[in-house]
N, C-alpha and C positions, 0 to 999 in steps of 0.2 A: 931628242927626239921628241919628235908630236906624241899626243896622248893617242892617236891612233895606230901608231907604229908600238908601243908599247906594250911588252907581253903582260897580260893580266896576270895578277894575285892569282893565286890556286883557290878563294875564297871566290874571287871573280869568276874565273874560269866554271867552278861545282856552279854556279848561279848562272851565268851565262848558257850551260848545256841546258840545263831546268828550262831557262827560258824559252831557248832551241827546242823543247820538246814540247811544251805548252804550245808552243805558234802554232806548230802541225797539227799538236790534238787539238786545238779548234774545229779542224775541217773534216775531222775524224767522225766527226755527228752522222755527215755524208756518208760514211761508207758502206758498201751494199751487201755485205756478207761474208765478197767473198773473199779467202785467205790469200795475202800476197805470198808468194814462194821466192825466195832468194836465199844462197848460198846454202842450199841442201835444207832448209828449215821451213817452215810455216809462222807466219808474222801476221798478228790481226794489231787493235788497237788496244785490247783491254791487256795481249800480250807484252805488245810496250811497255803500257806503265808499267804491268805488273815485275817485268825486267828490270827496268829504270831504277823504278823504287828497293825491288830484294839488290841490284848491285850497292845501292847509297847505302843501306842497314849496313850488309855483308863486309861490305869495307869501314863504314862507321865503327862497327862492333870491332872490328880488327885494329882499328886507331885507338879504341878507347882502350883494349886490351892491353897490348902495346904499351900506351902510355901507362898504366896499369902495374905496372911490371909480368903480368899474367901471359898465357899462353893463349894466342884466339881460338877460337873457338873452329872445328873444321869446317869445312863447308859442303854439306849434304843437300845445297839446292839441284833441282832434276833442271833450272834453268831453263834454255831455250830448245831443250832437246825434248821437254814437254812438251804440248798443247791442249789445256784442260779444259771442261765444258766452259767453264767460266769464259776463256780468254775470246771463245764463239759466240759471245753473248753481242746484240745489239751495243754500240755507244751510244747511248744517250745525251743529252744536255746535262742531267744529274750525275753519271759518270765522270764528264768533263769536269765538272766543279768538283767533285769530288778527287777527281786527279789532280786537278788545282792546285787544293787544300793541301792533299799529301806530298806531294812533289814541290809544292813551296815549302810547307817547313820544315821536311828534309834538307832541301836545300840550305835553308838559311841554320839548323845545326850545323851543316857541313863548315857555314859560311863561322859562324863563332866560335868556333873549335882550329878552324886552321888561320883565322884570326888571332887567336890566343896565347901561338906558338912563335918564335924567335925563329929568325931564319934559319941559326942552328938547327933544331929541332926541325923542323922542315926539311934539311937535308941529312943530318944526322940522327936519325932517327932512333930509338931504341925496339931491340929483338932484332931477327931476321925479318930478311923482306925486303919492299923500298920501302925509299925514304918516302914520307908524308907527303910530299912534294911531287914525290912519284905516285904516291898513292891516288894522290888526287888527279892527277893528269889520266892515271889511268881507267875514273870511275865516268871519265868524259867521253870514253869508249861505248857508254851505255845508250848515248843517241843513236847508236849504232839501227837501235829495235825501232826506235820511231823514223827515223830516215828509210829503213825498211818498209814499210808501211807508207811513208810520206805525205806528203801534200795534197788534201782532197779536197782542199776547199775552192 
């Protein structure tokens, strides 16, 4: 099997998703201020970054709680159902810098945690819910928010 056809590790998949989001975000400083409507929801650059970060935080907290033998905290995010005033703000080069710092750090935390787990732990994770391998796969879905805004470069 060549390297290009190998399935990435969960850690590489999460960091790759963040790289994808940030590659799209690089063009969002050109956003015209008009929200994108897709799937019955409103999407903006700030909202996409917020949703990706929130998703990474939420499921990392779940993973850590389950490893500690605790019940994960209930999810009370409003998620993509709401669009805040901050979501509608212009997306500046400084916002892009902040997003890069925030998401890159979150992705590295995920990668370090996932790489520290054995295949057994990834596939037979403690507590109810998805295995940690499946959980990592689930957080990849947050790229949807960036894809909804699209490539504005």
